[in-house]
N, C-alpha and C positions, 0 to 999 in steps of 0.2 A: 626976186633975184634970179638971174639967168642961170640955168643948169647946162653945163657942157658935158657931152658924153665922152668918156675916156675908155681906153682899153689897157689891158695889161701888156706891157712891152717886154717885161722880163724881170729877173731878180739878179742882184749882184751882191757879193760880199762887201759889207761896209768897212772901209779902211779906218774910219774914225772910231767906231765902237766895236769892241771885242764881242764876238758871238752874235752880232747883229747883221742884218741884211737890208739892202735897199730894194724896195718894191718900186719898180719904174712904171708909172701910169702915164699915158699920153693921149693927147687929142688925136682925132683922125685927120688925115689930109696932109698937104704939104706945109712946111714951116710949123709943124705941130709943136706945142709946148709940152715938156715933160714935167711930171710931178713926182719927185722922189720921196718916198715915205719910208722911214726907218722902221723895221719890224723885227721880231724875234726869230730865232732859228726854227722853232716848231711851226710857226705860222708860215715861214718861207717854205718849209718842207711840205706843208699841207697844200699850199698854192702850186708848188712845182708838180706834185703828184696829180692834182686836178687838171693842170695844163697838159701834162703828158699822158694821154689816154692809154698808151701802151704799157704804162707802169701800173700794175694792180697790186696794192698792198694786201698782204695776207689777212689783215684784220681791218675793220673800218676805222678811219681816223675820226677825230672829234667832229670835224665839219661834215663828214659823211653821215655821222649819226644825226646831226642837226637836219640834214637833208631828208634822211629817212623818217624822222619824226614829223617834219612838215608834210611830207607826202602822206603819211598815215593819218594825219589830222585834216587832210583835205585843204591845206593852205598852200598858196603859191607866193613865191618871192617876186614882187613886181620890179623892184629896182633897189639899188644901193646908192646913197648920196653922201659924199664927203662935204660937210656943211660948216665946219668950224676949224679954226687954227688959232690956238692960244699958246704962246710961249714955245713954239716949235712942235706942239702936240696937235695932231689932227683928230677930229671927231667925225664919226659917221653915223648914219641911221640906215636900218634895213626896213624897207616897206613891204609888208606882207598883207595879202588879202585872204581872209579865212573862208571856210566853206559856206558861210552865210552872206558873203559879199562885203563884210565890213573890213575897212583898211586899218591895219595895226602898224605902229611905228615903234621900232626897237632901237635903243641907243646901242652903239657898237664901236669897237676899235676898227679902224679901216682894214687892218690885216684880216680880222675875222669876217668882216663884211665881204671883202674881196674873195676870200677863200670859199665862202658860201656862194657868191655870185658866179664864180667860174664853174662851180658844180651844177648849178641850176640854169646856167646860160641866160642870166638876166642882165640888163644894162647897168653900167656903173656910171655915175655922174659926179661932177664936182661943181661947186658954185664958181662962177666966173671970177668973183672977187678973190677967192682962194688961189685960183690959177694965176691971177695977176700978181698976187703977193708972193707965192712960193714956186710958181712954174718957171722952168728955164728953157731957153731955146737951144737948138743944136750948137749955134755959135757961142752962146754963153757957156755951155758945157765944155766945148773945146778950149775956150780961153781959160776957164778955171783949171782944166787938166793940163794946160800948157801945150796943147796940140792943135793950135789954130791952123798951122800949115796943112794938117791932114784933112781939112774941110775940102780942099781941092785935091783931087786924086791925080798925082803926077806919075803914078806907076804904070808900067806897061800892062796890058790886059791879060797877059799870060799868068796862069796859076802856078804857084810853086808846088813841086811835088812834096807830099808829106811822108815822113818816116814812119808814121803810125799806120797800122793796118786796120781796116774796118773790122775784120774778124776778131782781132785782139781787143779792140774797144767794145765790140758787142759782147765778148766774153766777160770783160770787166763790168759792163752794164748789167748783165745777168747776175753776177755776184753781188753788185751793189743793191739790186732789188731784193735778192734773197736775204741780205743782211739788213734790209730796211733802211739803207742809207740813200734816201731819195734825193738829197741835194747833190750828192756825187752822181747819182743816176741821171739827173737832169743835165749836169755839165757834160757827162759822157755822151748823152743823146745829142746835145748840141754839136759836139765835136764830130760825131758820126755823120750828122746831117751836113756839116760843112765839108767833110771829105767826099760825101756822095754827090754834092752839088757841083 
């Protein structure tokens, strides 16, 4: 079966399930299909911290510990593969090569596999059949959200001024990191980046 390489496009709060997040994975290139995977808050926080290199937690998170253990054991993560979808539940495997060259495959939740993959910078793959079954295009996403007209940008190219100051947001970001609220920190970082662009 064909494996398609995907990347982490972002995280969003899931409207459907309380306390859950949607991990958005997507193919590379134009007209890329997106694969939304519902994950828990702790895993979303762990992925957000790994993606945002400037946020350093004061203590190692679970997936940081996994990475440290693999490093000490001389093992490398080669890839992560999302290979099954049963009743809306995704299944993944982590492919590891040990210090003797043997390949080991570990069953995993996609959220844990992705949290590890973004730390070790390994490739993430999904089977083509799963992407066909559960992937959505930008057009399908817009139609589902009732925003089909937004696919064509009718707005003028001028940016609207923002009432928020970068300094204020950076102060809030520092407080969020200090309080270990990494989900808020990631959202604040995105707003800062948007203001600076």
